[in-house]
C-alpha distance (Angstrom), angle and dihedral (degrees) to the residues before:
residue distance angle dihedral
M1 . . .
P2 3.77 . .
A3 3.77 114.7 .
G4 3.76 125.2 -147.7
K5 3.77 124.0 -83.2
T6 3.78 115.3 -63.0
S7 3.77 133.5 -167.8
A8 3.77 126.4 -117.2
T9 3.81 91.8 -115.3
P10 3.82 106.1 132.3
A11 3.78 115.3 -116.6
S12 3.79 132.9 171.8
V13 3.77 145.6 170.1
L14 3.79 122.4 -145.3
C15 3.80 112.3 -150.6
L16 3.80 104.2 -138.7
G17 3.80 94.8 169.0
T18 3.81 127.3 11.5
G19 3.80 100.9 167.5
D20 3.79 128.2 122.3
G21 3.81 124.0 -121.3
W22 3.80 97.2 -80.6
P23 3.83 123.2 96.2
N24 3.76 104.9 -87.1
G25 3.79 133.4 -170.8
E26 3.80 93.9 -171.4
R27 3.80 106.1 45.5
N28 3.79 135.6 37.8
H29 3.77 120.3 -126.6
S30 3.79 124.4 -96.7
S31 3.80 116.5 -48.4
Y32 3.82 130.2 132.9
L33 3.79 129.9 -176.6
Y34 3.81 114.3 -153.0
E35 3.79 124.5 -165.6
I36 3.79 111.9 -170.6
S37 3.79 127.9 158.1
G38 3.80 92.4 -14.9
T39 3.82 93.1 -50.5
C40 3.81 122.0 118.2
L41 3.79 115.0 -152.5
L42 3.81 127.3 179.8
I43 3.80 115.7 -155.3
D44 3.80 114.8 -162.0
C45 3.78 128.7 -11.9
G46 3.77 108.9 -130.4
E47 3.79 120.6 165.5
S48 3.01 122.8 -48.3
V49 3.78 105.3 14.7
C50 3.81 95.0 129.5
R51 3.80 93.9 54.9
T52 3.80 92.6 44.8
L53 3.80 92.9 52.8
T54 3.81 91.3 44.0
V55 3.80 91.6 54.6
R56 3.80 87.5 53.9
K57 3.84 90.5 51.9
F58 3.78 87.9 -121.8
D59 3.81 119.8 -169.6
W60 3.81 103.7 -121.3
N61 3.80 91.2 -152.0
R62 3.79 92.1 64.1
I63 3.82 96.1 77.5
D64 3.81 109.3 95.5
A65 3.81 96.1 -175.3
I66 3.81 143.2 -14.7
L67 3.80 124.8 -132.8
I68 3.80 121.8 -161.1
S69 3.82 111.2 -163.2
H70 3.82 95.1 -164.7
T71 3.76 138.3 -25.7
H72 3.78 103.4 -102.9
S73 3.81 104.9 133.3
D74 3.80 95.2 -115.2
H75 3.82 88.5 62.8
F76 3.79 99.6 33.6
A77 3.82 114.6 25.6
G78 3.81 95.7 86.4
L79 3.80 92.4 59.9
F80 3.80 95.7 89.0
M81 3.80 95.0 54.7
L82 3.80 89.9 42.6
I83 3.81 90.9 55.6
Q84 3.79 89.1 48.7
G85 3.80 89.1 48.8
L86 3.80 91.7 51.1
W87 3.80 89.4 51.9
L88 3.81 98.2 45.0
G89 3.80 91.4 38.1
G90 3.79 89.8 60.6
R91 3.77 104.0 -110.7
S92 3.81 110.4 179.2
R93 3.83 103.4 176.4
D94 3.79 121.1 92.8
L95 3.81 112.9 -107.5
T96 3.79 133.8 -155.0
I97 3.80 121.9 -158.4
H98 3.81 113.3 -157.6
L99 3.81 112.7 -155.6
P100 3.81 144.5 136.9
G101 3.78 105.4 -51.5
H102 3.80 97.5 -131.8
V103 3.79 92.3 68.1
I104 3.81 98.0 52.1
K105 3.81 97.6 85.0
P106 3.85 96.7 45.6
L107 3.81 90.4 41.9
K108 3.80 91.7 55.4
E109 3.78 89.5 48.9
L110 3.79 92.9 48.2
L111 3.81 91.6 50.0
K112 3.80 87.2 59.7
H113 3.80 91.0 51.6
V114 3.81 92.4 52.4
Y115 3.82 88.3 49.3
L116 3.80 96.9 -112.6
F117 3.79 95.5 139.8
D118 3.80 123.3 -179.3
E119 3.80 89.1 -125.7
L120 3.81 90.9 64.3
F121 3.78 95.5 57.4
G122 3.78 126.3 89.3
F123 3.79 88.3 -147.8
K124 3.79 139.0 48.9
L125 3.80 112.9 -102.4
Q126 3.80 114.7 -153.5
F127 3.79 135.0 178.4
A128 3.80 126.8 -148.0
P129 3.82 126.1 -171.9
L130 3.79 119.0 -122.6
R131 3.81 112.6 -125.4
N132 3.76 123.1 -160.6
G133 3.80 111.1 -101.8
V134 3.81 93.7 -7.8
P135 3.81 110.2 122.6
T136 3.77 124.7 -139.6
K137 3.80 129.2 -162.8
V138 3.78 124.7 -128.0
G139 3.77 113.5 177.5
K140 3.78 106.0 -52.1
L141 3.80 93.0 -19.4
R142 3.77 129.8 99.8
I143 3.80 111.4 -153.5
Q144 3.78 122.6 -166.1
P145 3.82 116.7 -167.0
M146 3.80 116.8 -153.5
L147 3.79 124.8 -168.0
N148 3.79 115.3 -123.2
S149 3.79 134.4 -169.9
H150 3.81 98.8 -109.1
L151 3.82 94.0 116.3
D152 3.79 98.0 36.6
G153 3.81 92.9 103.9
L154 3.80 92.4 53.2
K155 3.79 89.7 44.3
K156 3.78 92.0 54.7
S157 3.81 92.4 49.1
F158 3.79 102.1 39.2
Q159 3.81 114.2 18.1
R160 3.79 92.9 94.8
K161 3.80 89.5 59.5
Y162 3.81 99.3 31.7
K163 3.79 111.0 43.9
L164 3.81 96.4 -147.2
P165 3.81 130.2 132.6
F166 3.84 93.6 -129.7
E167 3.81 92.8 -142.2
S168 3.79 122.8 -177.5
F169 3.81 122.2 172.5
S170 3.78 139.4 -159.8
F171 3.81 120.5 -162.8
A172 3.79 139.4 -136.0
I173 3.81 111.3 -160.2
N174 3.80 121.6 -163.7
G175 3.79 128.1 -177.0
G176 3.78 144.6 107.1
G177 3.79 90.8 30.7
K178 3.81 90.3 -59.1
R179 3.79 132.3 114.6
V180 3.81 120.5 -161.2
V181 3.79 129.8 -178.9
H182 3.79 115.9 -158.8
S183 3.79 110.4 -170.3
A184 3.81 100.6 -169.4
D185 3.84 104.1 -174.4
L186 3.80 119.3 -18.8
G187 3.76 136.9 -165.2
S188 3.79 92.7 -147.0
P189 3.82 137.9 -4.5
E190 3.81 85.8 -111.7
D191 3.82 87.3 73.6
L192 3.81 86.1 75.8
K193 3.81 95.4 62.0
P194 3.83 98.6 92.0
L195 3.80 90.7 44.4
L196 3.80 95.6 51.6
K197 3.79 98.8 50.4
K198 3.81 88.3 101.2
P199 3.84 126.8 48.8
V200 3.79 115.3 -82.1
D201 3.80 128.3 -151.9
L202 3.79 93.5 -163.9
L203 3.79 131.6 14.0
M204 3.81 114.6 -166.2
C205 3.79 102.9 -167.0
E206 3.77 132.9 176.0
L207 3.80 121.1 -126.5
A208 3.78 105.0 -167.2
H209 3.79 108.7 88.2
F210 3.82 104.5 50.1
E211 3.77 141.4 24.6
P212 3.83 118.0 -76.9
E213 3.80 91.3 -127.5
K214 3.80 91.1 60.7
L215 3.81 92.7 48.3
F216 3.80 94.5 46.9
T217 3.80 90.4 49.9
E218 3.81 89.4 54.5
L219 3.81 91.4 49.8
A220 3.79 96.5 47.1
E221 3.80 113.4 111.1
R222 3.81 92.0 12.7
S223 3.80 119.0 129.8
I224 3.80 100.2 -111.3
R225 3.78 125.4 146.2
Q226 3.83 98.1 -167.0
A227 3.81 133.6 3.9
A228 3.79 126.2 -163.3
F229 3.80 119.0 -167.4
I230 3.79 112.2 -147.6
H231 3.81 138.9 166.7
V232 3.81 86.3 44.6
S233 3.79 111.2 -173.7
R234 3.78 119.0 -119.4
S235 3.80 90.7 -113.7
N236 3.80 90.8 54.2
R237 3.80 92.3 45.5
K238 3.81 89.2 57.9
R239 3.80 88.7 62.1
L240 3.78 97.7 32.4
A241 3.79 95.0 129.6
A242 3.80 90.5 57.1
I243 3.82 91.5 45.8
K244 3.80 91.3 52.0
K245 3.79 89.3 51.5
L246 3.80 90.3 48.7
A247 3.81 90.8 50.6
G248 3.78 89.8 53.7
K249 3.80 90.3 51.0
Q250 3.82 98.9 43.9
L251 3.81 96.7 36.3
P252 3.81 105.9 40.3
G253 3.78 113.0 178.0
L254 3.79 94.2 20.1
T255 3.80 117.4 112.6
T256 3.81 105.9 -128.9
R257 3.79 129.0 -169.3
F258 3.80 134.8 -175.7
P259 3.82 100.8 -161.7
N260 3.77 127.6 -161.8
D261 3.80 129.0 -150.7
G262 3.79 110.2 -64.1
D263 3.79 96.3 24.9
R264 3.80 116.6 132.0
L265 3.79 117.6 -153.1
T266 3.80 120.6 -159.5
F267 3.76 124.7 -158.0
């Protein structure tokens, strides 16, 4: 599965949390720190992103932007402590958090109720709504959010009672001669189709909400240089050796990884 030409610009993603949505004593919840073409991008803020970055003596000013794919707690609940960490850790650069638009107003209100006031910060905190297919620029990166079907089941069952848009996004990231697709959570492997029309240097894809066979079938014959399977469900982790073998069989020629917390992937 050869991908298109890529530059030699170094790029990496640090897996801060690779766990699924269940309570977990071994893995943190979803959070990934990308460094591409001099731009540092944090995707999702699962528990306990603040502690993990603190242990690494991370410079809080390095983050150029934060993306929240959807507001399930395992992708979102660490945001409050992270904001507090940015404040107490002395961040001085303005910061924009890109997230589903419906949550911006209640999030601002909740920040007041947990006493995280704008006046306390040494930086300006801003929020920007994600819009399906509408790209946004962060540093030298162009990020295109794409709606997926992850929340469609909840929408069908509860939208009449809870007037919410039930938005969940995947991301295509372009910059520095690299192209990355970050799935976040999906409803079906078919959600990846519009994101994989062009060659991809790295696919970061969840493996919690469908069978590996179905995902690998969708990825076969796609132009992908490297694929990392994250957010692996506990049932899939119990048979991880067999899944790795299956990936080798169904995806010959594709470099596949199953990273753990703390792993850094280069591409």
